[in-house]
BALO-690706 format. One record per residue (C-alpha): x, z, y; residue number from 1. Coordinates in nm, 4 decimals. Example, Ala and Ser with C-alpha at 12.3 -4.5 7.8 and 13.67 -1.06 7.14 Angstrom:
2
R;u;w;v;num
R;1.2300;0.7800;-0.4500;1
R;1.3670;0.7140;-0.1060;2
***
This chain:
506
R;u;w;v;num
R;2.2137;0.0115;-1.3404;1
R;1.8745;0.1400;-1.3935;2
R;1.7621;-0.1465;-1.1819;3
R;1.9757;-0.4621;-1.3604;4
R;1.7925;-0.3281;-1.6717;5
R;1.4697;-0.2488;-1.5640;6
R;1.4670;-0.6555;-1.4339;7
R;1.5363;-0.7212;-1.7793;8
R;1.1908;-0.5956;-1.9180;9
R;1.0132;-0.7862;-1.6708;10
R;0.8991;-1.0446;-1.9318;11
R;0.7970;-0.8066;-2.2309;12
R;0.6474;-0.5854;-1.9914;13
R;0.4103;-0.8946;-1.8407;14
R;0.3595;-1.0254;-2.1876;15
R;0.1877;-0.6950;-2.2846;16
R;-0.0401;-0.6946;-1.9633;17
R;-0.1313;-1.0352;-1.9955;18
R;-0.2842;-0.9541;-2.3147;19
R;-0.4664;-0.6483;-2.1913;20
R;-0.5978;-0.9563;-1.9501;21
R;-0.4660;-0.7586;-1.6905;22
R;-0.3051;-1.0139;-1.4637;23
R;-0.6405;-1.2245;-1.5404;24
R;-0.8170;-0.8854;-1.3588;25
R;-0.5498;-0.8663;-1.0570;26
R;-0.6958;-1.2524;-0.9577;27
R;-0.9827;-1.2080;-0.9111;28
R;-0.9704;-0.8381;-0.7215;29
R;-0.6335;-0.8213;-0.5325;30
R;-0.5950;-0.9622;-0.1882;31
R;-0.2965;-1.1976;-0.3643;32
R;-0.2352;-1.5904;-0.1763;33
R;-0.5140;-1.8504;-0.3624;34
R;-0.1937;-2.0249;-0.5605;35
R;-0.0628;-1.6409;-0.6999;36
R;-0.3857;-1.6064;-0.8364;37
R;-0.4596;-1.9359;-0.9776;38
R;-0.0817;-1.8870;-1.1414;39
R;-0.2560;-1.5406;-1.3105;40
R;-0.5584;-1.6727;-1.3905;41
R;-0.3937;-1.9754;-1.5991;42
R;-0.1117;-1.7049;-1.7514;43
R;-0.4321;-1.4781;-1.8189;44
R;-0.5947;-1.8639;-1.9676;45
R;-0.2908;-1.9086;-2.1798;46
R;-0.1978;-1.5033;-2.3494;47
R;-0.5420;-1.2855;-2.2719;48
R;-0.6372;-1.0932;-2.5893;49
R;-0.9569;-1.2099;-2.7095;50
R;-1.0927;-0.8099;-2.6660;51
R;-0.9348;-0.7738;-2.2888;52
R;-1.2294;-0.8718;-2.1257;53
R;-1.4505;-0.6197;-2.3179;54
R;-1.3406;-0.3293;-2.1757;55
R;-1.1420;-0.3918;-1.8851;56
R;-1.0065;0.0094;-1.8098;57
R;-0.9815;0.0724;-2.2273;58
R;-0.7109;-0.2375;-2.3140;59
R;-0.5546;-0.1202;-2.0101;60
R;-0.4516;0.2324;-2.1025;61
R;-0.3989;0.1067;-2.4191;62
R;-0.1372;-0.1744;-2.2774;63
R;0.0091;0.1186;-2.1150;64
R;0.0378;0.3622;-2.3811;65
R;0.2629;0.0898;-2.5198;66
R;0.5449;0.0810;-2.3018;67
R;0.5812;0.3842;-2.2864;68
R;0.5844;0.7720;-2.1037;69
R;0.6411;0.6173;-1.7264;70
R;0.4053;0.3457;-1.7425;71
R;0.1482;0.6333;-1.8999;72
R;0.2269;0.8316;-1.5224;73
R;0.1965;0.5544;-1.3596;74
R;-0.1246;0.4333;-1.5087;75
R;-0.3021;0.7996;-1.4102;76
R;-0.1109;0.7652;-1.1028;77
R;-0.3116;0.3839;-0.9998;78
R;-0.6330;0.5938;-1.0690;79
R;-0.6121;0.6735;-0.7461;80
R;-0.6623;0.3104;-0.6067;81
R;-0.9819;0.1934;-0.6481;82
R;-0.8457;-0.0731;-0.3594;83
R;-0.6824;-0.2569;-0.6020;84
R;-0.8184;-0.1706;-0.9266;85
R;-1.1935;-0.1434;-0.9003;86
R;-1.3488;0.1665;-0.9520;87
R;-1.4877;0.0774;-1.2928;88
R;-1.0817;0.0808;-1.4203;89
R;-1.0154;0.3477;-1.1948;90
R;-1.1732;0.5700;-1.3503;91
R;-1.0905;0.4727;-1.6901;92
R;-0.7806;0.5610;-1.6427;93
R;-0.8311;0.8868;-1.4696;94
R;-0.9125;0.9431;-1.7953;95
R;-0.5663;0.7657;-2.0045;96
R;-0.4424;0.9871;-2.2788;97
R;-0.0998;1.2054;-2.2211;98
R;-0.0016;1.1651;-2.5786;99
R;0.3239;1.0276;-2.7768;100
R;0.4230;1.0908;-3.1571;101
R;0.6383;1.5125;-3.1228;102
R;1.0151;1.4685;-3.0491;103
R;1.1636;1.7067;-3.3907;104
R;1.2003;2.0372;-3.2969;105
R;1.5215;2.0554;-3.4101;106
R;1.5835;1.8938;-3.1097;107
R;1.3438;2.2024;-2.9063;108
R;1.5937;2.4641;-3.0834;109
R;1.8999;2.2520;-2.9411;110
R;1.7544;2.2562;-2.6016;111
R;1.6035;2.5481;-2.6180;112
R;1.9400;2.7070;-2.7397;113
R;2.1728;2.4913;-2.4160;114
R;1.9481;2.5890;-2.1966;115
R;1.9201;2.9651;-2.2415;116
R;2.2607;3.0567;-2.4127;117
R;2.0293;3.2298;-2.6560;118
R;2.0289;3.2122;-3.0403;119
R;1.6803;3.1119;-3.0936;120
R;1.5821;3.4130;-3.2904;121
R;1.6836;3.6559;-3.0274;122
R;1.4212;3.5530;-2.7666;123
R;1.1695;3.4921;-3.0443;124
R;1.0601;3.6865;-3.2930;125
R;0.8342;3.3362;-3.3849;126
R;0.8121;2.9647;-3.3066;127
R;0.5348;2.7247;-3.4129;128
R;0.7592;2.4453;-3.5585;129
R;0.4802;2.1833;-3.4855;130
R;0.3818;2.1467;-3.1360;131
R;0.0151;2.1979;-3.0253;132
R;0.0834;1.9142;-2.7969;133
R;0.2793;1.6145;-2.7305;134
R;0.2615;1.4461;-2.3565;135
R;0.4592;1.2052;-2.2171;136
R;0.6993;1.3973;-2.0765;137
R;0.6819;1.6898;-2.2788;138
R;0.5682;1.8981;-2.5539;139
R;0.4432;2.2762;-2.5566;140
R;0.4745;2.5389;-2.8889;141
R;0.3258;2.8632;-2.9166;142
R;0.5978;3.1844;-3.0136;143
R;0.5738;3.4907;-2.9437;144
R;0.8440;3.6932;-2.7738;145
R;1.0382;4.0077;-2.9091;146
R;0.8149;4.2703;-2.6778;147
R;0.5457;4.0867;-2.8284;148
R;0.4078;3.9411;-2.5842;149
R;0.2706;3.5717;-2.7182;150
R;0.3306;3.2206;-2.5029;151
R;0.3662;2.8684;-2.4286;152
R;0.6857;2.7045;-2.4104;153
R;0.7248;2.3686;-2.2834;154
R;1.0112;2.1294;-2.3640;155
R;1.1559;1.8336;-2.1946;156
R;1.1411;1.5208;-2.4039;157
R;1.4996;1.4617;-2.4545;158
R;1.6453;1.1562;-2.1765;159
R;1.3227;1.1238;-1.9884;160
R;1.5051;1.1076;-1.6572;161
R;1.7226;0.8060;-1.7617;162
R;1.4041;0.6622;-1.9086;163
R;1.2110;0.7623;-1.5692;164
R;1.4386;0.6233;-1.3217;165
R;1.4513;0.2884;-1.5003;166
R;1.1205;0.1952;-1.4708;167
R;1.0632;0.3712;-1.1383;168
R;1.3340;0.1233;-0.9970;169
R;1.1155;-0.1731;-1.1822;170
R;0.7947;-0.0485;-1.0163;171
R;1.0067;0.0278;-0.6815;172
R;1.0922;-0.3785;-0.6865;173
R;0.8286;-0.4816;-0.7488;174
R;0.5752;-0.3668;-0.4683;175
R;0.8204;-0.5021;-0.2447;176
R;0.8736;-0.8442;-0.3956;177
R;0.4849;-0.8348;-0.3866;178
R;0.5007;-0.6781;-0.0054;179
R;0.7107;-0.9500;0.0555;180
R;0.4982;-1.2177;-0.1273;181
R;0.1827;-1.1503;0.0423;182
R;0.1905;-0.9787;0.3397;183
R;-0.1626;-0.9225;0.3664;184
R;-0.0524;-0.6151;0.0949;185
R;0.1236;-0.4396;0.2847;186
R;-0.1941;-0.2602;0.4429;187
R;-0.2197;-0.0898;0.1355;188
R;0.1337;0.0932;0.1235;189
R;0.2076;0.0364;-0.2281;190
R;0.6274;0.0264;-0.1566;191
R;0.4778;0.3809;-0.0028;192
R;0.3168;0.5073;-0.2952;193
R;0.5410;0.4571;-0.5560;194
R;0.7772;0.6222;-0.3666;195
R;0.5468;0.8842;-0.3259;196
R;0.5367;0.8418;-0.7184;197
R;0.8931;0.8514;-0.7873;198
R;0.8173;1.2136;-0.5849;199
R;0.6275;1.3886;-0.8047;200
R;0.7863;1.2536;-1.1374;201
R;1.1064;1.4230;-0.9553;202
R;0.8849;1.7264;-0.9410;203
R;0.7693;1.6944;-1.2751;204
R;1.0540;1.6292;-1.4791;205
R;1.2515;2.0009;-1.3317;206
R;0.9936;2.3219;-1.5747;207
R;1.1792;2.5191;-1.2377;208
R;0.9269;2.3737;-0.9913;209
R;0.6404;2.3425;-1.1750;210
R;0.7561;2.7120;-1.2395;211
R;0.6996;2.7637;-0.8579;212
R;0.4118;2.5738;-0.8428;213
R;0.2240;2.8122;-1.0553;214
R;0.3282;3.0874;-0.8733;215
R;0.2518;3.0002;-0.5665;216
R;-0.0953;2.8767;-0.6605;217
R;-0.1227;3.2054;-0.8514;218
R;-0.0341;3.3602;-0.4958;219
R;-0.2936;3.1762;-0.3700;220
R;-0.5460;3.2612;-0.6151;221
R;-0.4550;3.6596;-0.6724;222
R;-0.7523;3.7381;-0.5079;223
R;-1.0710;3.5144;-0.6141;224
R;-1.2835;3.6152;-0.7857;225
R;-1.3634;3.3972;-1.2212;226
R;-1.0345;3.2512;-1.1778;227
R;-0.6743;3.3478;-1.2303;228
R;-0.3947;3.2066;-1.2610;229
R;-0.1624;3.2625;-1.5814;230
R;0.2182;3.4405;-1.5688;231
R;0.5628;3.2953;-1.5727;232
R;0.8540;3.4203;-1.7528;233
R;1.1485;3.3307;-1.4461;234
R;1.4273;3.4464;-1.6842;235
R;1.3825;3.2383;-2.0080;236
R;1.3080;2.9230;-1.7331;237
R;1.5337;2.6083;-1.6813;238
R;1.5102;2.2835;-1.5828;239
R;1.4349;2.2087;-1.9165;240
R;1.2216;2.4577;-2.0527;241
R;0.8914;2.6519;-1.9046;242
R;0.7696;2.9669;-2.0975;243
R;0.4142;3.1118;-1.9922;244
R;0.1676;3.2832;-2.0700;245
R;-0.0036;3.2246;-2.3935;246
R;-0.4013;3.1094;-2.2967;247
R;-0.6059;3.2403;-2.5942;248
R;-1.0133;3.0781;-2.4620;249
R;-1.1912;2.7814;-2.5209;250
R;-1.1745;2.4294;-2.3537;251
R;-1.3855;2.4191;-2.0129;252
R;-1.5976;2.1154;-2.1697;253
R;-1.7122;2.2674;-2.5135;254
R;-2.0340;2.3869;-2.3937;255
R;-2.1407;2.4733;-2.7258;256
R;-1.8947;2.6942;-2.7981;257
R;-1.9207;2.8680;-2.4371;258
R;-2.2927;2.9190;-2.5050;259
R;-2.2962;3.0858;-2.8735;260
R;-1.9831;3.2768;-2.6813;261
R;-2.2625;3.4077;-2.4064;262
R;-2.1240;3.2603;-2.1830;263
R;-2.3015;3.1163;-1.8709;264
R;-2.2419;2.7509;-1.8166;265
R;-2.4111;2.7605;-1.4514;266
R;-2.1964;3.0621;-1.3792;267
R;-1.9288;2.8632;-1.4536;268
R;-1.9845;2.5165;-1.2704;269
R;-2.0693;2.7607;-0.9046;270
R;-1.6339;2.8894;-1.0094;271
R;-1.5345;2.5761;-1.0800;272
R;-1.6704;2.4007;-0.7789;273
R;-1.6066;2.7213;-0.4781;274
R;-1.2307;2.7137;-0.7334;275
R;-1.1817;2.3956;-0.6355;276
R;-1.2860;2.3911;-0.2722;277
R;-1.0531;2.6654;-0.2071;278
R;-0.7463;2.5273;-0.3129;279
R;-0.8130;2.1749;-0.1557;280
R;-0.9831;2.3788;0.1888;281
R;-0.9070;2.7148;0.2923;282
R;-0.5264;2.6986;0.1124;283
R;-0.4459;2.2440;0.1279;284
R;-0.3069;2.3231;-0.2106;285
R;-0.4450;2.2185;-0.5154;286
R;-0.4287;2.1651;-0.9401;287
R;-0.3967;1.7618;-0.8946;288
R;-0.4395;1.7439;-1.2933;289
R;-0.7787;1.9424;-1.3611;290
R;-0.8806;1.7395;-1.6848;291
R;-1.0634;1.9679;-1.9538;292
R;-0.7432;1.9754;-2.2007;293
R;-0.5998;2.2018;-1.9108;294
R;-0.8526;2.4310;-1.7909;295
R;-1.0110;2.6815;-1.9957;296
R;-1.2217;2.9669;-1.9549;297
R;-1.1578;3.2920;-2.1308;298
R;-1.3680;3.5927;-2.3370;299
R;-1.4168;3.7538;-1.9733;300
R;-1.5605;3.4327;-1.8437;301
R;-1.2435;3.3503;-1.6026;302
R;-1.0990;3.0303;-1.5994;303
R;-0.7391;2.9453;-1.6549;304
R;-0.5871;2.6528;-1.5160;305
R;-0.2756;2.5640;-1.7002;306
R;-0.0253;2.3035;-1.6470;307
R;0.1363;2.2873;-1.2653;308
R;0.3282;2.0096;-1.2952;309
R;0.1189;1.7574;-1.0395;310
R;-0.0190;1.9478;-0.7568;311
R;-0.1350;1.8200;-0.4343;312
R;-0.0586;1.9609;-0.0686;313
R;-0.2934;1.8487;0.2473;314
R;-0.3037;1.9340;0.5928;315
R;-0.5018;2.0678;0.8583;316
R;-0.5929;1.8034;1.0308;317
R;-0.6419;1.6427;0.6275;318
R;-0.8465;1.9259;0.5019;319
R;-1.0773;1.8472;0.8641;320
R;-1.0703;1.5372;0.7975;321
R;-1.2235;1.5434;0.5155;322
R;-1.4365;1.8456;0.5087;323
R;-1.6168;1.6433;0.7933;324
R;-1.6809;1.3430;0.6007;325
R;-1.7916;1.5729;0.2268;326
R;-2.0790;1.6606;0.5002;327
R;-2.1643;1.3247;0.6255;328
R;-2.1397;1.1676;0.2805;329
R;-2.3849;1.4142;0.1712;330
R;-2.5926;1.4147;0.4980;331
R;-2.5470;0.9653;0.4810;332
R;-2.4466;1.0428;0.7932;333
R;-2.2566;0.6826;0.7633;334
R;-2.2156;0.6239;1.1568;335
R;-1.9991;0.9888;1.1836;336
R;-1.8005;0.8155;0.8750;337
R;-1.7204;0.5803;1.1135;338
R;-1.6155;0.7500;1.3529;339
R;-1.4134;0.9344;1.1220;340
R;-1.2422;0.6784;0.9885;341
R;-1.1650;0.5228;1.3655;342
R;-1.0768;0.8880;1.5000;343
R;-0.8281;0.9207;1.2166;344
R;-0.6628;0.6126;1.3270;345
R;-0.7261;0.4269;0.9689;346
R;-0.8923;0.1467;1.1723;347
R;-0.7745;-0.1312;1.4099;348
R;-0.9428;-0.0747;1.7702;349
R;-1.0557;-0.4707;1.7267;350
R;-1.2672;-0.3817;1.3812;351
R;-1.6690;-0.2531;1.4871;352
R;-1.7862;0.0386;1.4332;353
R;-2.1767;-0.1060;1.3612;354
R;-2.1009;-0.3339;1.0918;355
R;-1.8607;-0.0566;0.9239;356
R;-2.1516;0.1475;0.9270;357
R;-2.3387;-0.0568;0.8242;358
R;-2.1479;-0.1863;0.5107;359
R;-2.1382;0.1748;0.3789;360
R;-2.4200;0.1942;0.3757;361
R;-2.5391;-0.1472;0.2218;362
R;-2.2447;0.0029;-0.0714;363
R;-2.2844;0.4089;-0.0907;364
R;-2.6489;0.4460;-0.0251;365
R;-2.7631;0.2833;-0.3552;366
R;-2.4864;0.5872;-0.5536;367
R;-2.6674;0.8484;-0.2653;368
R;-3.0001;0.7314;-0.3733;369
R;-2.9457;0.8725;-0.7456;370
R;-3.0921;1.2110;-0.8923;371
R;-2.8970;1.4902;-0.7307;372
R;-2.6995;1.5151;-1.0614;373
R;-2.5654;1.1557;-1.1584;374
R;-2.4493;1.1441;-0.7978;375
R;-2.0582;1.0337;-0.7371;376
R;-1.9304;1.1519;-0.4679;377
R;-1.5701;1.0422;-0.5770;378
R;-1.7819;0.6438;-0.6528;379
R;-1.8832;0.6716;-0.3087;380
R;-1.5551;0.6938;-0.2061;381
R;-1.3798;0.4087;-0.4220;382
R;-1.6683;0.2916;-0.2966;383
R;-1.5480;0.2788;0.0476;384
R;-1.2233;0.1863;-0.0673;385
R;-1.3530;-0.1412;-0.2149;386
R;-1.4511;-0.2401;0.1591;387
R;-1.1730;-0.1152;0.3650;388
R;-0.9494;-0.4659;0.2444;389
R;-1.2499;-0.6015;0.4498;390
R;-1.1574;-0.3939;0.7860;391
R;-0.8353;-0.3955;0.7415;392
R;-0.8047;0.0176;0.6371;393
R;-0.4697;0.1341;0.6160;394
R;-0.4930;0.3080;0.2799;395
R;-0.3585;0.6385;0.3027;396
R;-0.1363;0.7953;0.0563;397
R;-0.1768;1.1746;0.1345;398
R;-0.5612;1.1509;-0.0091;399
R;-0.4199;0.9510;-0.3346;400
R;-0.4210;1.2754;-0.5893;401
R;-0.6782;1.4343;-0.4499;402
R;-0.8719;1.1403;-0.5307;403
R;-0.8061;1.1427;-0.8862;404
R;-0.8529;1.5507;-0.8526;405
R;-1.2277;1.4462;-0.7978;406
R;-1.3009;1.2148;-1.0188;407
R;-1.1785;1.4390;-1.2950;408
R;-1.3733;1.7614;-1.1480;409
R;-1.7445;1.5425;-1.1056;410
R;-1.6243;1.4845;-1.5031;411
R;-1.5625;1.8433;-1.5538;412
R;-1.8934;1.9465;-1.4069;413
R;-2.0737;1.6847;-1.5837;414
R;-1.9876;1.7655;-1.8870;415
R;-2.0811;2.1129;-1.8654;416
R;-2.4179;2.0592;-1.6604;417
R;-2.5055;1.6952;-1.6679;418
R;-2.7691;1.7471;-1.3541;419
R;-2.5836;2.0236;-1.1758;420
R;-2.3709;1.8600;-0.8481;421
R;-2.0517;2.0058;-0.7720;422
R;-2.0683;1.8581;-0.4836;423
R;-2.4082;1.9822;-0.3509;424
R;-2.2638;2.3009;-0.4405;425
R;-1.9802;2.2766;-0.2057;426
R;-2.1718;2.1879;0.0972;427
R;-2.3022;2.5168;0.2166;428
R;-1.8696;2.6339;0.2099;429
R;-1.7761;2.2729;0.3843;430
R;-2.0228;2.2918;0.6466;431
R;-1.8910;2.6763;0.6855;432
R;-1.5304;2.6087;0.6625;433
R;-1.5905;2.2717;0.9519;434
R;-1.7439;2.5590;1.1538;435
R;-1.4490;2.7776;1.1313;436
R;-1.2088;2.4953;1.2374;437
R;-1.3810;2.4735;1.5699;438
R;-1.5210;2.7820;1.7218;439
R;-1.4210;2.9823;1.9093;440
R;-1.2167;3.1985;1.7018;441
R;-0.9887;2.9283;1.6333;442
R;-0.9659;2.8361;1.8925;443
R;-0.8002;3.1214;2.0288;444
R;-0.5967;3.1422;1.7895;445
R;-0.4146;2.8324;1.7754;446
R;-0.3262;2.9462;2.1744;447
R;-0.1972;3.2829;2.0576;448
R;0.0028;3.0799;1.7836;449
R;0.1099;2.7916;2.0529;450
R;0.2039;3.1421;2.2532;451
R;0.3895;3.2906;1.9849;452
R;0.6169;2.9599;1.9613;453
R;0.6058;2.9532;2.3771;454
R;0.7812;3.2625;2.3410;455
R;1.0466;3.1682;2.0503;456
R;1.1723;2.8998;2.2172;457
R;1.2570;3.0545;2.5326;458
R;1.5256;3.2131;2.5327;459
R;1.6670;2.8643;2.4239;460
R;1.5717;2.7307;2.6484;461
R;1.7063;2.9916;2.9469;462
R;2.0020;2.9853;2.8002;463
R;2.0847;2.6042;2.7969;464
R;1.9629;2.6339;3.1315;465
R;2.1787;2.8957;3.2476;466
R;2.4503;2.6919;3.0064;467
R;2.4757;2.4052;3.2815;468
R;2.4173;2.6923;3.5406;469
R;2.7022;2.8469;3.4434;470
R;2.8941;2.5022;3.4338;471
R;2.8514;2.3587;3.7704;472
R;2.9287;2.6784;3.9272;473
R;2.7558;2.6486;4.2558;474
R;2.4824;2.8686;4.5270;475
R;2.2044;2.5824;4.4438;476
R;2.2341;2.6063;4.1050;477
R;2.2110;2.9396;4.1126;478
R;1.9446;2.9777;4.3422;479
R;1.7276;2.7327;4.1549;480
R;1.7984;2.9463;3.8482;481
R;1.6240;3.2320;4.0084;482
R;1.3084;3.0161;4.1322;483
R;1.2502;2.9129;3.7609;484
R;1.2985;3.2059;3.5496;485
R;1.0185;3.4162;3.8587;486
R;0.8224;3.1241;3.8131;487
R;0.7848;3.1328;3.4100;488
R;0.7970;3.4639;3.3867;489
R;0.5084;3.4675;3.6047;490
R;0.3767;3.1411;3.4134;491
R;0.3713;3.3705;3.1467;492
R;0.2349;3.7007;3.2213;493
R;-0.0770;3.5117;3.3423;494
R;-0.1227;3.2440;3.0404;495
R;-0.1116;3.6116;2.8428;496
R;-0.3479;3.8141;3.0772;497
R;-0.6079;3.5803;3.0820;498
R;-0.6058;3.5197;2.6294;499
R;-0.5775;3.8792;2.6012;500
R;-0.8634;3.8885;2.8866;501
R;-1.1207;3.6624;2.6854;502
R;-1.0262;3.8091;2.3307;503
R;-1.1653;4.1384;2.4825;504
R;-1.4386;3.9994;2.6175;505
R;-1.5124;3.7137;2.3514;506
***
């Protein structure tokens, strides 16, 4: 049913996007069949508005806001796909304003009382009827609990689950249609990207999941200096409501206010760069919606991130790839960048690494030649994505959120200190981290980890072997069991002794 309803909206959606000039832009950029490019160009000529080409990113943002909350979220997700939209539009979408008119206080009151089973006055000593923020998925009110603590109360929009399901069904259908019409688009993994968006959206529509994400980030950063994560009142949090600590502070991009309050901008920049690096590389779990409105600086100089609806995670191999890529780009070692892509399985066997490296140098060098404060590493990564079609690079969906976060982080750093470059600040951290992942101690740690796993599965192996032996119940099999267990015991003893010896004398 959601799919049918979604398909009926296609003419209206096409008209809104067409007026914004999106179809014409797609016809010039995407790897579509020539007949389809011609069709899009013709439709663009017929219906595109006069201002559609003045600022493609801006007009697309306006169109997505007109189409509703799910399209706003999808537009933010598309900001990671410079390979589809081009760097300029992708960068513009990062700043897509996630704001809508507020829904009524009466609906807020009904939701809270239904979810908690209590009257509003039994929970809050004071509750502001006007929201401090109203976004596409939820809105936030300031309140005070009966015990005197100030809190932020986040409430999901009414019927947002149904609307999200309807529009995501449409995105999935269109992705499949596009891949069927233009097989070359399969390299872009559009269906996987929509599925990823669906999973993230489902998490964002459950306040309990956001509470869990905030709790995990809080645990990860607990020992870090210069940053802290707000506490969450789990007893009042449900699927549709999140109650967390109210943060009083200045937005991280309020430079004049920060200076007037006595904060040192260089210190804040260093804290932000270090925290971003720790989240991505040390923990592999990062805040993926770090626009300036989600980071505050308190009176004691602490950075406090809020809103944990969108979080990213990376596997160990992904972290190592990104750390090595960061160092190689900053050192302008394009041969190593090409090799990293090849070793990660992103390049077909037939691609010339030398030609790929040369193409990288041609596109990325002009960016890296800028003054240090003007270098945008996210733009460099966008340029790499731009040549992906030429070399049939397989897009890695797990990096989508990170690329978006990097663009946001760079924007925050540049608004704080235009002369600073957060990637050069993070380079020593990256070098140390990569070294720690390839050194002797790291290898020994993994050997012990493998040995621990071996001991954990060995009883099951022995039990299975004994069961098979008993079923056959022959002297020959019993003899084999004895020999097998003897050799296994000697093998484990030998490995343990060797590792202990190496660890003792290293």
